[in-house]
N, C-alpha and C positions, 0 to 999 in steps of 0.2 A: 782783216779790219783794223784800222788805226783809230784809236780813241780820240786822237787829236781832231779828227774830222767828224766826231759824233755830234749830231745836232738833236735837240729835244724841241718838239713843236706840239701845239695843241692837236688832239685827234680830230680828223676830218671825216666827212662822209666818204665811205670806202674803207675806213679802218675798223669797222665793226667787228668783222671776224677775227682780226688780229687782236684787238683789245679784249675780246671775249676769251681768246686763247690765253692771253696774259693774266686775265682775272682768274681763270681756272687753274693756271700754273701756280699762282700765288696762294690760292685757297687750298690746293693739294687735297688731302684726304677729307677736309671739311666739306669740299664741294660735293664729293661722293656721298657724304652723309646727309647733307641738306637736300640735294636734288634726287638722289637715289635713281640715276639714270645712266644708261651706257654712255661711254665716253663720246662716241660719234653723235649720238642724239643730244647729249648734254652740251657739246660745242654749238650745235645748231640753236638750241634753245637759249643758251647764254647770248649768242649773237643777236637773236631777236630782242632780248631784254636791252642789250646795249643800243641797238638800233632804235628802240622805242624811247631811249633816254630815260630808262626806268630807275629813278631814284639814285641809289648808291651804286648802281651798275651803269649809270648813264654815260654816254659818250662825251658829254660836256665836262665831266670830271677828269677825263683821261688826257695824258700827254704821251707822245710816242717818241722813242729814241731811235734815230736812223742814221745811216751812213750812205751817202749817195743814193737816197731813195730806198734803200733796203732796210726794213724794220727789224730791230733786234730786241726791243723791250718796251714796256709802258709802265707808267705810274698813275694811279687815281688818287686825287687829293681833294680835301675840302676843309673849311673851318670846323673845328671841333663842335662849335655851337650849332652847326647845321646837321650833324650826324642823325639825330632823332627825326628831324623833318625829312631827311633823305630816306631813312628806313621806311617811314610811313608812305612816302611817295613811290616806293617800290611796289607796294601791294596791288594797286589797281592794274599793274602790267603783268602780274603773276599768272592769272587765269588765262588770258589770251596767248601768253607766251609758253606756259608750261602744260596747260591743260588742267582740268579739275583735280585729278588725283595728285599730280606732282605739286600743284600749287598749294593744296591743303597740307601735304606732307612738308613742304618747305616752311609754311607758316607755323604748323604745329611744332616742328623741330626747332625752328628759329626762335620761337618764343620760349622754348625750354633750355636754350643754351646757357651754360653756367657763367657766373661773373656779373659784373655790373656795367657801368658806362664804358664805352670804348674810348671816348675822349672827352676831356673837359673843355669848357667854353673858351679858355684862354690858350688852347693849343691848336696847332695846325695838324690835321690828322692825315697820315698816309694810309689810305685804305687798302691799296693793293700795290705791290711791286712785282712785276713779272719780267723775266728775261729768258730768251730762247736757250735751251739747254746747251746748244752748240757753242754759245759764247759766254756762258756762265764762268765767273772767275777772271774776266778780262776787263772788268772796270765798268760795265754798263750799269749794273745795280748801284755801284757807288755814285755814278753820275746822276742817276735818277734820284737818289736820296738828296744829293747836293742841290739838284734843281728844286725839289720840294722845299728844302730849307730856304732857298733864295725866294721862292714864293711866299713862304711864311714871313720873311722879312718885309717883303713888299705888302703884305696884308697887315703889317704892324704887330705880328705875333712873335713872341720870343721862345716859343717851345714847339717842337714837333713830337708827335707820338705815333705809335703803331702797335699792333699786336702780332705775335708770331706763335704758331703752334709749337708745343714742346718737342714734338717729333721732328720739326724742321730745323735741324742743327745747322745746315749750311747757311740758311737765311739768318739764324740767330748769330752766327759768328760774323756775318757781314754787318749786322746792325751794331754789334759790339765794337767791331773795328771802326765803325763810322761814328762812334761816340754815344750810342744809345745805351741807356742803363735800365735794368729791370726795376720797376716801381711796384709791380704786383705780379704774383704768380697765382693762376687759378687752376686748381686740380679738378679732375672729373673722373668718374668710374670708367667712362669711355676715353681712352688715351687720345683719341682723335680730337677731342674737345678741350683738352687742357692747353693752356697758353700762358705766355708772358705778356704783360703790357709794358712797353718800353718807352722811354722819354729821353729827349735830348734838349738841353737848355742851350739856346743859340747865342 
């Protein structure tokens, strides 16, 4: 794969399963905690959420990185001021997508997550960045971040923000190399839930 031919495009119908895979990759252990489902089952349930355009997991937020039609990664982005609205818009899709037990589990655990706001109104929020493990470290993640920053400029915003689990050191190093700085560290009794909030002034 040559990065010079990497293209990033809006996600399309047919990308649901791939976008779901990238969301789950980016969430890591947090997905296991929130959804408490087997990996194969979780992939199917997340694909359903993406296909339903379920708030923060919606296909319309996603952009896919590909070379010659082969998909290698995806990023989900939105204006920081829209994060709360997107979170609320996710709820109606949980029960038909996850079933009653898992939906209530997700809501209960999601409401009890530590920390405050994920993003401020004057920030462009990078909700998820996922790259296939086979091509990690080859520039796809950096290209997706750069794409998000260009989108921020286009939206008239001068900051990009994201959160990363403290356990996810590979992603943390990528964000640091890309100019993101820690503005808040949230600790938790459960190490899966501890995270850095990071910001880059464009």
